[in-house]
Each structure stands twice: as C-alpha cells, then as structure tokens.
C-alpha positions in Angstrom: 40.7 32.9 237.4 39.6 34.4 241.0 37.2 31.9 241.4 39.5 29.0 240.7 42.9 29.9 241.8 43.9 26.1 243.5 43.3 24.9 239.9 45.6 27.7 238.1 48.5 27.0 241.0 48.0 23.3 240.0 48.6 23.8 236.3 51.7 26.1 237.2 53.1 23.8 239.5 52.6 21.1 236.9 54.2 22.9 233.7 57.6 23.7 236.0 57.7 20.1 237.0 57.7 19.2 233.3 60.3 21.9 232.5 62.2 20.9 235.3 62.4 17.0 235.0 63.0 16.8 231.3 61.6 13.8 230.7 59.2 14.4 227.6 59.2 11.7 225.4 61.0 12.7 222.5 59.8 9.6 220.1 55.9 10.4 221.4 56.5 13.9 220.9 57.6 13.8 217.4 54.5 11.7 216.6 51.9 14.0 218.3 54.2 16.8 216.2 53.7 14.8 212.8 50.3 14.3 213.6 49.1 18.0 214.6 51.3 19.4 211.2 49.3 17.0 209.3 45.7 18.1 210.9 47.0 21.7 210.9 48.2 21.9 207.2 44.8 19.7 206.3 43.0 22.7 207.4 44.5 25.1 204.7 42.7 22.9 201.8 38.8 23.8 202.2 38.2 22.5 199.2 38.5 18.8 200.4 36.3 19.4 203.7 32.5 19.6 204.5 33.1 20.5 208.0 35.4 20.6 210.5 35.4 17.1 213.4 37.1 15.8 216.0 37.7 12.1 215.9 34.9 11.6 218.9 32.4 13.5 217.4 32.0 11.2 214.6 30.0 7.7 214.6 32.3 4.8 214.6 31.5 3.6 211.0 33.5 6.8 210.1 36.7 7.2 212.5 39.1 4.9 210.6 38.5 7.2 207.4 37.3 4.0 205.4 33.6 4.8 204.7 33.9 8.5 204.0 32.9 7.6 200.1 34.2 10.0 196.8 33.1 13.8 197.3 31.4 14.8 194.3 29.7 17.9 192.8 26.2 19.4 193.7 23.7 17.9 191.9 19.7 17.5 192.2 17.3 15.4 190.6 13.8 15.8 190.2 11.3 12.7 190.6 8.7 12.5 188.0 4.8 12.3 189.0 3.0 10.1 186.4 0.9 12.8 185.2 3.6 15.5 185.5 4.7 16.9 181.9 7.3 19.0 181.1 5.2 22.4 180.4 4.0 22.1 184.0 7.3 23.0 185.4 8.4 26.1 186.5 11.2 28.5 184.8 14.9 28.8 186.1 14.4 31.3 188.7 11.5 29.9 190.3 12.5 26.3 190.5 13.5 24.5 194.1 15.1 21.3 192.5 17.2 21.7 189.5 19.6 18.8 188.2 23.0 20.9 186.8 25.2 18.7 185.3 29.1 19.4 185.1 29.8 22.9 182.9 33.2 22.7 181.8 35.8 20.8 183.4 35.1 20.0 187.1 37.6 17.7 188.0 37.1 14.3 190.1 34.8 14.4 192.5 37.2 13.7 195.5 38.8 17.2 194.7 35.4 19.3 195.0 33.8 20.4 198.2 30.2 18.7 197.5 26.3 18.3 199.2 23.9 15.7 197.5 20.6 17.6 197.9 17.5 15.4 199.4 20.6 13.3 200.9 22.3 13.6 204.2 25.8 15.0 203.8 28.5 12.1 204.4 31.2 13.6 206.8 34.6 14.4 205.7 37.9 13.2 207.1 39.8 16.3 207.9 42.0 15.4 211.1 45.2 12.9 211.6 45.9 10.0 213.1 46.8 11.7 216.6 47.8 8.1 217.8 45.8 6.0 220.5 42.9 5.3 218.0 40.3 7.5 216.6 38.3 8.0 220.2 41.6 10.6 221.4 41.5 14.3 221.2 44.1 16.8 220.9 43.4 18.0 224.4 44.0 14.1 225.6 47.2 14.0 223.3 49.0 16.9 224.6 48.7 16.4 228.3 49.5 12.6 228.0 52.9 13.7 227.8 53.6 16.0 230.8 55.0 13.5 233.7 52.7 13.1 236.5 49.8 15.1 234.7 47.6 11.4 235.6 48.3 11.4 238.8 46.9 14.4 239.5 44.0 14.0 237.4 43.3 10.3 238.0 40.5 8.6 235.5 40.8 10.8 232.3 42.3 7.8 230.7 44.9 9.6 228.5 47.7 6.9 228.4 46.3 5.0 224.7 49.2 3.7 222.4 49.6 6.3 219.8 49.6 5.2 216.0 51.5 6.8 213.4 49.5 7.8 209.8 48.8 5.0 207.3 50.6 6.9 204.8 53.9 6.9 206.9 54.1 3.0 207.2 54.9 0.5 205.5 54.1 -0.6 201.9 53.5 2.7 200.8 54.9 4.3 197.9 55.9 8.0 197.1 55.6 10.0 194.3 57.0 13.7 194.0 56.4 16.3 191.3 58.3 19.4 191.4 57.5 22.8 189.6 58.9 26.2 189.1 56.9 29.0 188.1 58.4 33.3 188.0 56.4 35.3 190.1 56.6 39.1 190.9 59.8 39.7 192.6 59.2 43.6 193.2 56.0 42.6 195.2 57.6 39.5 196.8 60.8 41.5 197.7 61.7 40.3 201.3 58.9 38.2 201.8 59.5 34.6 202.7 56.2 32.4 202.2 55.5 29.1 202.7 51.9 27.4 202.6 51.2 23.9 202.6 47.9 22.0 202.1 46.8 18.4 202.4 44.1 16.4 201.5 42.7 12.8 202.3 41.4 11.4 199.4 40.0 7.4 199.0 43.4 5.6 198.1 46.0 8.2 198.7 47.5 11.4 200.7 48.3 14.2 198.7 50.4 17.1 200.1 51.1 20.4 198.3 53.9 22.7 199.3 54.4 26.4 197.9 57.3 28.6 198.7 59.0 31.8 197.6 62.8 31.2 196.4 64.1 34.4 195.2 61.1 35.5 193.1 60.0 32.2 191.9 57.0 30.0 192.9 58.3 26.7 193.8 55.9 24.0 194.1 56.3 20.4 195.2 53.3 17.7 195.4 54.3 14.5 197.5 51.2 11.8 196.7 51.7 8.8 199.0 49.8 5.6 198.5 49.5 2.2 198.6 51.7 0.0 196.5 50.7 -1.9 193.8 49.8 -5.1 194.8 48.7 -3.4 198.6 45.5 -2.1 199.6 44.4 0.0 202.7 42.7 -1.7 205.2 41.9 -1.3 209.0 43.9 -3.5 211.3 42.5 -3.4 215.1 45.5 -2.9 216.7 47.4 -0.9 214.0 44.8 1.5 212.8 44.7 1.8 208.5 47.6 0.3 207.1 48.7 -1.2 203.5 48.2 -4.8 203.5 49.5 -7.3 200.4 46.5 -8.8 198.6 46.1 -11.4 196.4 46.3 -10.6 192.7 45.9 -12.3 189.1 47.2 -11.6 185.9 45.2 -9.1 183.8 44.1 -11.7 181.2 42.9 -14.4 184.8 41.1 -11.2 186.1 39.0 -9.9 183.1 38.0 -13.4 182.3 36.8 -13.7 186.1 34.7 -10.8 185.2 32.7 -12.2 182.0 34.9 -10.6 179.4 36.3 -14.6 178.5 35.0 -13.7 174.6 37.2 -10.4 174.6 40.3 -11.8 175.9 39.9 -14.8 173.2 39.6 -11.7 170.8 43.0 -10.4 172.3 44.8 -13.6 172.2 43.5 -14.7 168.7 45.0 -11.1 167.3 48.4 -11.8 169.1 47.8 -9.5 171.5 49.2 -11.8 174.5 52.4 -9.9 175.0 50.8 -6.2 175.1 48.6 -7.2 178.2 51.6 -8.2 180.0 52.8 -4.8 180.2 51.6 -2.2 183.1 48.2 -1.6 181.5 44.6 -0.1 182.0 41.6 -2.2 180.0 38.4 -1.5 179.5 36.7 -4.8 178.7 33.2 -5.6 177.2 30.9 -8.3 178.8 30.5 -11.3 176.9 27.0 -10.8 176.2 28.0 -6.9 174.6 31.1 -8.1 172.7 29.5 -11.2 170.8 26.3 -9.1 170.0 28.6 -6.1 168.7 30.9 -8.9 166.6 27.8 -10.5 164.9 26.6 -6.8 163.6 29.8 -5.8 162.7 29.8 -8.5 160.0 26.5 -8.1 158.7 26.3 -6.5 155.5 23.6 -3.9 156.2 24.4 -2.8 159.2 28.1 -1.5 160.2 27.5 -0.1 163.9 30.2 2.2 164.0 29.9 5.4 165.0 32.1 6.5 162.5 29.5 6.0 160.3 25.8 4.9 160.9 24.5 2.2 159.2 22.9 3.3 155.3 23.3 6.8 155.9 26.7 6.8 155.9 28.7 8.2 153.2 31.8 6.1 154.1 32.0 2.2 154.9 34.3 1.4 157.7 33.7 -2.0 158.3 37.0 -2.7 157.2 38.2 -2.4 160.8 39.7 -5.3 162.3 39.0 -7.0 165.6 43.0 -6.3 166.7 42.4 -2.6 166.1 39.4 -2.7 168.1 40.9 -4.2 170.7 43.5 -2.1 171.2 41.3 0.8 171.1 40.0 -0.5 174.8 44.1 -0.4 176.3 45.6 2.6 177.6 49.1 2.4 179.2 49.9 3.1 183.0 47.1 2.2 185.9 44.1 4.5 186.1 41.7 4.5 188.8 38.4 6.0 189.0 39.8 8.1 191.9 42.2 9.3 189.6 40.0 10.3 186.7 39.1 13.9 185.9 35.6 14.7 183.9 36.4 15.3 180.4 39.7 13.5 180.8 40.8 11.9 177.1 43.0 8.7 177.6 45.0 7.8 174.6 44.7 3.8 173.7 47.1 1.8 171.7 45.2 2.3 168.6 46.7 4.8 166.5 46.2 7.8 169.2 42.2 6.9 169.1 41.1 8.5 172.7 38.9 7.5 175.2 36.7 10.3 177.0 36.0 10.0 180.8 33.0 11.8 182.3 31.6 11.5 185.7 27.6 11.8 185.9 25.6 11.9 189.2 23.2 9.1 190.2 19.9 9.9 191.3 19.2 10.3 194.9 19.0 7.2 197.4 20.8 5.2 194.8 22.1 1.8 196.1 25.1 2.0 194.5 27.8 4.7 194.6 26.8 8.3 194.1 28.6 8.9 190.5 28.4 6.9 187.3 31.6 7.1 185.5 31.5 6.4 181.5 34.1 5.6 178.8 33.2 7.1 175.5 29.7 7.4 177.1 29.6 3.4 178.2 28.8 3.4 181.7 31.7 1.4 183.8 29.6 -1.6 185.1 32.5 -2.7 187.4 35.8 -0.3 188.4 39.0 -0.4 189.3 39.8 -4.4 189.3 43.8 -4.5 190.2 45.8 -7.0 188.7 49.5 -7.7 188.7 50.4 -5.7 186.1 47.4 -3.7 185.6 43.9 -2.1 186.3 40.3 -4.0 184.5 37.5 -1.7 184.3 34.2 -3.4 182.7 32.0 -1.3 180.2 28.4 -1.7 179.4 29.2 -2.0 175.8 32.3 -2.0 172.9 34.1 0.7 172.4 34.3 2.1 169.1 37.9 3.8 167.8 36.9 8.0 168.4 39.3 9.7 165.3 37.1 12.1 164.2 35.7 15.5 165.2 32.1 16.2 165.4 32.4 18.8 162.2 33.9 15.5 160.6 31.0 13.1 161.7 28.5 15.6 160.4 30.4 16.2 156.9 29.8 12.1 156.4 26.3 12.4 156.6 23.9 12.5 153.9 20.9 13.3 156.1 22.7 16.5 157.5 23.4 18.6 154.9 21.0 21.8 156.1 22.9 21.5 159.3 26.2 21.5 157.7 25.1 24.6 155.5 24.0 26.4 158.7 26.9 25.7 160.7 29.0 27.2 158.0 27.1 30.0 157.6 26.8 30.9 160.8 30.6 30.5 161.8 29.4 28.0 164.5 31.6 25.2 162.8 34.4 27.5 163.9 33.3 27.6 167.7 32.7 23.5 167.1 36.6 23.4 165.9 37.9 25.2 169.3 40.9 23.0 170.5 41.0 22.0 173.7 37.0 21.9 174.3 34.1 19.6 174.3 31.0 19.8 173.1 27.5 18.1 173.0 25.2 18.8 169.7 21.6 17.6 169.3 21.7 17.7 165.7 18.8 17.8 163.5 17.9 15.9 160.5 17.2 17.5 156.8 13.5 16.2 157.5 13.4 18.0 160.9 14.3 21.3 159.5 11.4 20.7 156.8 9.0 20.6 159.6 9.4 24.4 160.5 7.1 26.9 158.9 8.9 28.1 155.5 9.7 31.6 156.5 11.7 30.1 159.6 13.3 27.6 157.4 14.3 30.1 154.8 16.0 32.6 157.6 18.0 29.4 159.2 19.1 28.2 155.9 20.0 31.3 154.4 22.3 31.9 157.9 20.5 35.0 158.5 18.4 36.5 161.7 19.0 34.7 164.9 19.6 31.2 162.7 23.0 31.3 165.1 20.8 31.4 167.9 18.8 28.8 166.8 21.9 26.5 166.3 23.5 27.4 169.8 20.5 26.1 171.5 21.1 22.8 170.3 25.2 23.1 171.7 25.9 22.4 175.1 29.9 23.5 176.1 30.5 19.7 177.8 30.0 15.8 177.1 26.6 15.3 178.3 25.8 11.2 177.7 22.5 9.5 176.9 22.9 7.5 180.6 22.9 11.0 182.5 19.1 10.8 182.1 17.6 8.4 184.4 14.3 6.3 184.5 11.6 8.5 186.4 13.7 11.5 187.1 14.1 14.8 184.6 17.4 16.0 184.2 18.6 19.4 183.6 21.6 21.1 182.1 22.4 24.7 180.4 23.3 25.2 176.7 25.3 28.1 174.9 22.2 30.6 175.5 22.3 29.7 179.0 18.7 28.3 178.6 17.5 25.1 180.2 17.3 22.1 178.5 15.1 19.3 179.8 15.7 15.3 179.4 13.2 12.9 180.2 13.2 9.0 179.2 9.9 7.8 177.5 8.4 4.3 177.5 7.7 4.5 173.7 7.0 1.8 171.3 10.2 0.0 169.4 10.8 1.0 165.9 11.9 -0.8 162.5 14.3 -4.2 163.6 17.0 -2.2 162.1 16.8 0.8 164.5 16.3 -1.5 167.5 19.4 -3.4 167.2 21.2 0.1 167.0 19.3 1.3 170.0 19.9 -1.5 172.2 23.6 -1.3 170.9 24.2 2.0 171.9 21.7 3.4 174.2 18.8 2.8 176.3 15.8 1.2 174.5 13.4 4.0 175.7 13.7 7.1 174.2 14.9 10.3 175.5 12.9 13.7 174.9 14.5 16.9 174.9 12.4 19.9 176.2 9.3 17.9 175.9 9.4 18.6 171.6 12.7 16.6 169.9 13.4 12.7 170.5 16.9 11.4 170.4 16.9 8.8 167.5 20.5 8.1 167.8 22.5 8.8 170.7 26.0 8.7 172.3 28.1 9.5 168.6 31.4 9.8 169.9 33.9 12.4 168.5 37.1 13.5 169.7 35.7 16.8 170.9 32.7 15.7 172.2 29.5 13.6 171.0 26.4 13.9 168.8 22.7 13.2 169.6 20.5 12.8 166.3 17.2 14.5 167.2 13.9 14.8 164.8 13.0 18.1 165.7 14.4 21.3 165.6 14.3 22.7 169.1 12.7 26.2 169.0 14.2 29.3 171.4 12.5 32.5 171.8 15.7 34.0 171.4 15.8 32.8 167.8 12.5 33.5 167.1 11.7 36.7 165.0 9.6 39.5 166.6 6.4 38.6 164.3 6.2 35.1 165.8 7.0 36.5 169.7 3.8 39.0 168.7 1.8 35.7 167.9 3.2 33.7 170.7 2.2 36.8 173.0 -1.1 37.4 171.4 -0.5 40.7 170.6 -2.7 40.4 167.0 -3.6 43.8 166.7 -0.2 45.6 166.5 1.1 42.0 164.5 -1.6 42.9 161.9 -1.0 46.3 161.6 2.9 45.6 160.6 1.0 43.0 157.7 -0.9 45.6 156.3 1.5 48.2 156.6 3.9 46.0 154.4 6.7 46.3 157.0 6.5 43.1 158.7 9.7 42.0 157.1 11.5 45.3 157.9 10.6 44.7 161.8 11.9 41.2 161.6 15.4 42.3 160.3 15.6 44.9 163.0 18.4 44.2 165.9 19.3 45.5 169.0 16.0 47.2 169.6 13.5 47.1 172.2 9.4 46.9 171.2 7.1 48.7 173.8 3.7 46.9 172.3 0.1 47.9 173.6 -2.0 45.3 174.8 -4.9 44.0 173.1 -7.1 46.0 175.6 -5.2 49.2 175.2 -6.1 48.7 171.4 -9.6 48.4 171.9 -11.4 51.1 170.6 -8.2 53.2 169.2 -7.8 54.8 165.8 -5.7 51.9 164.6 -8.4 49.1 166.1 -11.0 51.1 163.7 -9.3 51.4 160.5 -7.9 47.6 160.6 -11.4 46.8 161.1 -12.9 49.0 158.2 -10.1 49.9 155.6 -7.1 47.5 155.8 -6.2 48.3 152.1 -6.0 51.8 152.9 -3.1 51.2 155.1 -0.7 49.7 152.7 2.4 52.2 152.6 0.7 54.7 155.2 3.3 57.0 156.5 1.2 57.9 159.5 1.0 54.0 160.8 4.7 53.8 159.8 5.5 56.5 162.2 3.2 55.5 164.8 4.6 51.8 164.6 8.5 53.3 164.3 7.6 55.1 167.8 7.2 51.7 169.7 10.6 50.5 168.7 13.4 51.7 170.7 17.3 51.9 170.4 19.3 50.0 171.5 18.1 46.4 173.4 17.4 47.2 176.8 15.9 45.1 179.5 14.1 46.2 182.6 17.0 45.6 184.7 18.9 48.4 182.5 16.2 50.8 182.5 16.5 53.9 184.8 14.8 57.7 184.5 16.2 58.7 181.0 15.0 59.0 177.5 14.7 56.6 174.7 15.6 57.3 171.4 12.8 55.4 168.9 13.0 54.8 165.1 10.6 57.4 164.6 13.6 59.8 165.7 11.6 61.0 168.6 11.8 60.4 172.5 10.5 58.3 174.9 10.3 59.1 178.3 11.2 56.3 181.2 10.3 56.6 184.6 11.1 54.3 187.6 8.7 54.1 190.8 8.8 52.1 194.0 5.2 50.5 195.1 6.8 48.7 198.1 5.7 50.7 201.5 8.9 50.2 203.4 11.7 49.7 200.6 10.9 53.3 199.0 14.0 53.2 197.4 13.4 49.8 195.3 12.3 50.4 192.1 10.0 47.7 191.0 7.6 49.5 188.4 8.3 51.2 185.3 6.5 53.4 182.6 6.9 54.6 179.1 5.4 57.7 178.6 3.5 57.0 181.5 2.3 54.0 179.9 2.7 50.8 182.2 4.8 47.9 181.5 2.7 45.3 182.3 5.3 42.3 180.8 8.4 42.3 179.9 12.0 41.3 178.9 10.5 38.6 176.3 13.7 37.7 174.1 13.2 37.6 170.3 15.8 37.8 167.7 18.2 40.6 168.1 15.1 42.4 170.2 13.4 42.3 173.6 9.8 43.0 173.9 7.5 44.6 176.6 4.4 45.1 176.6 2.4 48.6 177.6 -1.1 49.2 178.7 -1.7 52.2 176.7 -1.0 53.2 173.2 2.0 55.3 173.2 1.6 58.8 170.8 4.6 61.2 170.8 3.9 64.4 172.5 3.4 67.3 170.3 3.0 70.2 173.0 4.3 72.0 176.1 2.9 72.1 179.6 1.9 75.7 178.8 0.8 75.1 175.2 -1.7 72.4 176.4 -3.5 74.8 178.9 -3.9 77.2 176.1 -5.2 74.4 173.7 -7.9 73.1 176.3 -10.8 75.4 177.1 -11.2 73.7 180.2 -7.8 74.5 181.6 -8.5 78.6 180.8 -9.0 79.6 184.1 -6.0 78.1 185.5 -3.8 79.4 182.5 -5.0 82.8 184.2 -3.8 82.1 187.3 -0.3 80.8 185.8 -0.2 84.5 183.7 -0.7 86.2 187.1 2.1 84.6 188.6 4.3 85.2 185.5 5.3 81.7 185.6 4.4 81.2 181.6 8.2 80.7 181.0 8.6 77.8 183.2 5.9 76.0 182.0 7.1 76.2 178.1 10.6 75.3 179.1 11.5 72.3 177.4 14.9 71.8 178.9 12.9 70.9 182.2 10.6 68.1 183.3 7.5 68.9 185.4 4.6 67.2 186.8 1.5 69.9 187.1 -2.0 69.2 188.9 -4.5 71.2 187.2 -8.1 72.1 188.6 -11.1 72.4 185.7 -12.8 75.7 185.4 -15.5 74.1 187.3 -13.8 74.4 190.4 -13.1 77.8 189.9 -16.9 78.5 189.5 -17.8 77.3 192.7 -15.5 79.7 194.5 -15.7 82.6 192.4 -14.8 85.6 194.8 -12.0 83.7 196.3 -10.6 83.3 192.4 -10.9 86.8 191.8 -9.3 88.2 194.7 -6.1 85.6 194.3 -5.7 86.9 190.6 -4.9 90.3 191.9 -2.7 89.4 193.9 0.8 87.8 192.2 2.8 86.5 195.3 -0.2 84.3 196.2 -1.0 83.0 193.1 2.5 81.8 192.6 2.2 80.0 195.5 -0.7 78.5 194.4 0.7 77.5 191.4 3.9 76.1 192.6 1.9 74.2 195.1 0.1 71.9 192.1 3.7 71.9 190.6 6.4 68.7 191.1 9.8 69.3 189.8 9.8 65.8 188.5 7.7 63.5 186.2 5.0 61.7 188.5 2.4 59.5 186.8 -0.4 58.0 187.9 1.2 54.6 187.7 3.3 56.0 190.8 0.7 57.0 193.1 0.1 53.5 195.1 -1.8 53.0 198.0 -0.5 54.7 201.6 -1.3 54.0 204.8 -0.5 55.0 208.1 2.4 54.6 209.4 3.6 54.3 205.9 2.5 57.7 204.7 4.0 58.8 201.1 4.8 62.5 200.2 6.0 64.4 197.7 7.4 67.6 197.6 5.6 70.8 195.7 7.7 73.7 194.0 6.9 75.7 196.4 8.4 73.6 199.2 5.2 72.1 200.5 5.0 68.5 201.0 1.9 66.9 199.6 0.6 63.2 200.4 0.1 61.1 197.7 -2.4 58.1 198.0 -4.8 55.5 195.8 -8.3 54.9 196.9 -10.7 54.2 194.0 -8.9 57.3 192.3 -5.1 58.9 192.7 -5.4 61.5 195.7 -2.7 64.4 195.8 -3.0 66.4 199.1 -7.1 67.1 199.2 -7.7 66.3 195.5 -8.7 63.7 193.4 -7.0 63.0 190.0 -9.8 62.8 187.2 -7.8 62.4 184.5 -4.6 61.1 184.2 -1.3 61.3 182.2 -1.8 64.0 179.8 1.9 63.6 178.2 4.0 66.8 177.1 7.1 67.8 175.9 8.2 69.1 178.9 6.5 66.8 181.8 2.9 65.4 182.5 -0.3 67.1 183.1 -3.0 65.6 185.7 -6.7 66.8 185.9 -7.8 67.4 189.5 -11.3 68.0 191.1 -10.4 70.9 193.8 -7.6 73.8 194.4 -4.8 71.9 196.6 -4.2 73.4 200.0 -1.3 71.9 201.5 -1.0 71.3 205.4 1.2 73.5 207.2 4.1 72.0 208.9 3.6 72.1 212.8 6.8 71.7 214.8 6.6 70.5 218.3 8.6 72.5 220.8 11.7 70.7 222.2 10.2 71.1 225.9 7.1 69.5 224.6 8.9 66.0 224.5 9.7 66.4 228.1 7.4 68.3 230.1 
C-alpha cells in the first residue's frame, strides 16, 4: 500500500461516496446477488464440474452453455492393430489403456465428473448468468453498480445490460420435491446447518437444499426446465431462453422417423387412444419391424428371447402383435438425459420391463460420446419431442421381458449341465438376488464336453473350484453386445475381479437359420471372449440382466486344480512325484494352502529326481516322499504381500522359516525379496483352486539339527567348535528359542594361523569376542546379501556390537571374508562357511574440533 497511496485513497473515497448517495440500483443489485449466489452454490456440487472457468476464459462457442454436452464416466478404448492378438496384451497391472465399463449403478453421464482419455476434456459450465452477456466477469459486475465508478476509471466498459438466468425466465416449469429423514439429534444439537448445491444439466437446472430442522434432515430438490413444447435456445439479445417449438403428435412424429409399419400395427390393434396419452415410445424402423414380423410367423423359427428356436422347451409364438406393441410403450416423458444406467422402465404389457443402459463409444467417434440401449437394442434417434410424449428410435423390435436369468436357463434343453452346476455351487442364489443385474456368459452342454474328463467331472459335481469357474462367466452389470466395437478391444471385470476381453471378429457366417437369428439380435460379426470362446447367441434379455450363449468354457487360474497349475508352470518333476506317490487327488482337494514348489533346475541331480528316473514304482506310498511333498505345503493360503519374518506351519507338521530382505540401495526399508528356509522365491502368487503357488530355487528340507549340533557333526568345523567351547558359548548355539546367523571359518583357515589360534584359545574373553564377531542376532540368508557400493554401503551389526560390511561380487562377502558355502539351515538359524577369520574395522570417531579447524 505504501507504493500506491493515491489509488488506495481513491478507492476509499469512492466507497464513501457510494454509501452517502444511497443511489445503489436495487433491481440490479438483486440480479447480481442472485447470479452470484447461483455461481457460489454451484461450486458446492463438485460432481458436475471438471474445473472452474470464468466466462471470459472460455471460447465463444461454449459461453452460452449450449455446447457443453453430457458428462460421462471415464473410459478408454484400445484400437486393435491388424496383427495383434489378445495373448500379446499386458496384464491388468501394467496395461496403459483399459476399457472399464461401468460396474454397478453409475447413474446418468450428466451427473458424473468425467473425462474421456485420448480426447481433449470438454469444458463444463459452473458459472451463472451474471448479466451483461458471458463476456463479463465478477469484478466487472461488482463495480458497475458503484455510482461514479466509470467516471473515475473511463474505458473499462462496465455498463453492459444484465440478463437473468434462463431458468428464471418465462416458459420454465419447476418441480419441487421434499424429503424428511431423521438425523442424530444429539450430534446436531444447537447447530443450524444449511447446505445448498446447484448443477446445470443439458436440459434442466437442479438445486438441492439440505437443512437441519429440529434434528431432522430436510431436503428440498427444485428442478427447473423448459415446459413441454419449449426448448432452450440462444437469443443474441436475451441469452438462453425457452422458446416454443412446433410439435406433432406421437403418431406423426414416429411415422416421420421411419416407423410407419409399427404405427400401423398400433392402430390395427386398437391402441390409437393409448398413444394420445402422455407416453414415451420406443419405435423400431420399418425394416426391423417387417423382418421381425416375417420371422415371428415362420413355423420353425420363433425369434423371441423368451425361448430360442428349436432348443426352446416352451413355444411362445402365441404372443400377439398388440402385446408386442404395448411392450414398447412407457408412461410419462423420459429423455435420455434423465435416464440412469441399469434403470428399469415398466411397459404397458403385463409389467414387462425395458432395461436402459449407457455405454461409451470409442474415441473420436463422430456421434455422441454415449450409446444408449433399450433391452440391449441401440437407440438410433433419441429425444424426439411430440405434443404428448417422447419418441426414441430403436435398432430392433423389443421382445417382452418377463423372465429371470435362472428361468431362461431352466427352459434351455442345451444347458442341463450349467443348470446343475449353478445349483450345486449355489450361484443360483447369487443370481436370484433382488435389485441386482448380471450378465451370464452361458456355456452349452457341448461346451462342457470339450473339457478334460477330470475337470469336467469336478465341475459337474460342484466340488473343488467349480464355483470359481462359473463366477468367471458372470458380471455384476448388464453388458450388451453393442458395447463391443469393431477394431477395438473392450475390457470389463467379472465376479472374480479378473479381466475379460472382447473383440469382434470377421468370421464366416453359419447356417441360414443361425444367420437369421444373428441378424435380428446382434451384429453379424462374431464376438470372441478372452480370445477363447465365441458368443453364439447374444443379448437374451432377462428381468435381472442378460445372457450370452458361448461355445467354450472360459478357464481361470483360480478354478484350476494344483496339478493343472503345475503343468502350466512347467513344474513337471514335482507333478510326477505327486502322481507316482499316489497323492495327486489328495493335493487337488487341499484348500487354503500355499505351495512352495522347487523349480526344475532345483531338482536337477537331486535324490528324488534320480529315484524318479531309476525306480518310479518304488515311490508308490513312500512315507519319506510323502513327508517331503507335505513339507512344501504351507498353511494357510498366503500371498507375498502378506508375508512377514515368521514361521509357516506345513502339512508335514514342521515349520518353514520366512525372511524378507530389501535389495534397493536407497529404500532399505522396502522389503522386496522373500526366502523360505533361505530358498528364494523366484515366481510367486499364481492362484489355483483354493491355493496359491510360489516357486523356489532350492529343494526344501526340514532342519534336524541345531547350530551347535551342526558344528559337532561336521569335521571341517572342529577347530571353530573349539573356539566356541573356549568362549563358553555352546549354550547359545543350542538354544532353539533364538535365531542366529553364524559365519564359520574351516579348519584350513586356522592351520595357516596356528600360533595365533593356539594363543586365542587360552584367552576366553578374546575367544568370546572373536566368536561373537562371527554371529548375528537374526537370520541372514545369502539371498539377502546384494551388491553394496559407495555411498550406499550396507552394514550389519555383529553380536559383539561391531559393524560388519556386507557386499556381493563374485560371491557374498562379510567384512573381509568371502562366503564359500551358503545357507546351511539349522533349527535355530543358518550357518555360512567362510574363507577367513572376520576382523571388524575399528570405529574411528572424528573429534568435533576437526570439523572447524
């Protein structure tokens, strides 16, 4: 303020003059106050904005709010390359682009904050009409009302006329809804809360007020929209207003859209009076209606999703054209902007429903960003307003939907196995839940016959992981075939949270009969699922979702028995040991377990590999082999993210020791390497039926000796054992309640230093220090020793308190000694053989004064 005293004084004088003259324009003040409140309350609803813009910051084409478009859920589409296959795709964790269709109820795109990847974000209108056109700013409106302001600051142009918001103008209808709920009276005692949020949608302006009235939540929702027969248009002088439009009757509107045959059927069935009421009608084009009518009356082909052609158990060809017409009529005015995803509309035919869904279009599509469907039939033209209703044009005739997914499966003669499995796995109860929608990719009996006999028998019995295999075919949302777009791979996730990939194929057409069904109900192009199965019948609508018939059972790792997983991971030696021992079925039935399986390289030259090659018959019911196999099975099921430095109980009754290590030079607290009995996990977290598979680089053998017993039974460690005894530390090495790491020089090391060795044996205190310099109060496997270069030098503390540097070059190194034999696992720790006596470096402390002089 010191640099601008004259300007500060001028503003003060202006304010005093304004108050003194009392010439403030009340009408203009009210308009500004209303506009500002509208803007301010609009900011409270963050769900409808993508960012805040002042009007002058937007391009002219967006300033009137007419070009903002609908908001949509975030999606991504992946264009397919000509030579690209599904198997080349990365997994879910690494894939950069992924189409994730809406999971559960998502609402209308207008109600969602969204942005489509690969497309520039479209601006959203979060500001009010402050008046004076959209070129004005809040600063401008605030100071326009001050008398004499323009004379003090000429050239600012603050005298533009103000316009009120369109929803406060003429021909606007207001709907008001009130709701009262109980709140926590004690929590809100003495508080007066009042929240208000407003959002501008494509065809309406909605404000919601929430207030606390005597401990009750009082909600008022006001919706402003142009009255029927009026549409929002922009007037150059008046801004956005509701203008009257020329309308025609529903009949005339539908006929002008190309639905004359459907309307003729309406009139022939005596429904003329019905279509004079306030309705929304979904009309098929003449070509679609004519084709459907012809096929409907053919003797051998009844194209109704209630029962498909010759496979159907029940003939429903008796449905009349009147009933069919009524299944296209819904009471009230329903625009696509007001539709929520998964919304059910009740029709005029016996309470049959029309399920509305919203799917994203691929990037850079010329049309709207969304595709709306009615019973999985795409809406070709939407929101055609008539004098007494709304007309939407659909791609095909909407057959009445009155049966659930389970009822449709019950009627199919070619789905007897699926019906049985659904019951035995109790997934039929899941599909029968009320208020939820599902998509079922239903394998036929012929599809189940393609499975290997053992897996097919397991699924039919409902045992093992049959439930996981079936869940792999179920989505908890409605997924229509039109969501799969040409040249684009589409992804969604099933009940196992596993990715499902869809792609349209240019396949050969089948028989004429199959072609007729395909042409009527979906695109003539085949759709592949996960690159393995094909959809043979699409979009069979049910009251609680949709069914797609597939020709192959879709496999999933979590549904595979452990033996199948071993085969897929090329762990053939362990699998053969299971087979020859007669334990294959026993291991397949194990649940809630973790398999730690040695790799093929680990088995090379092992005892069991030789036995398997020389005498496999002798391994049948071999108890030693059974114990060996069970020692590789931990309880419970545990993934690497849940591992910790702890013991895991095995099926053999003994424990596995788990250790975690950090290998990053900087982030030493991030554990990213795991060992089991010092065997490193080299591949992990492969899920199978009721289990998880981890691969290790060594065969696991249960330790049978303590560290002391290991020294006593190994001749080349006898001289070191003398040191331990001289230091009176034998009790330390036989204590199985503690875990230690000990580095042991061999006898050859001491033969070169005979005089020094004999001298130290006579000095117990020095002998104790030497032994403790070679011990750690923890388990350090060789897999935990990684290269350590300056300045990221790694050290560990010996039992003596001395720091020992650890490093890895050609071999692991501890201080001055190299490890020549790693990981001799004992009951109370691990032993490493070294080629020298460890001599820790002395700690040198620099005097404080040396830092300054």
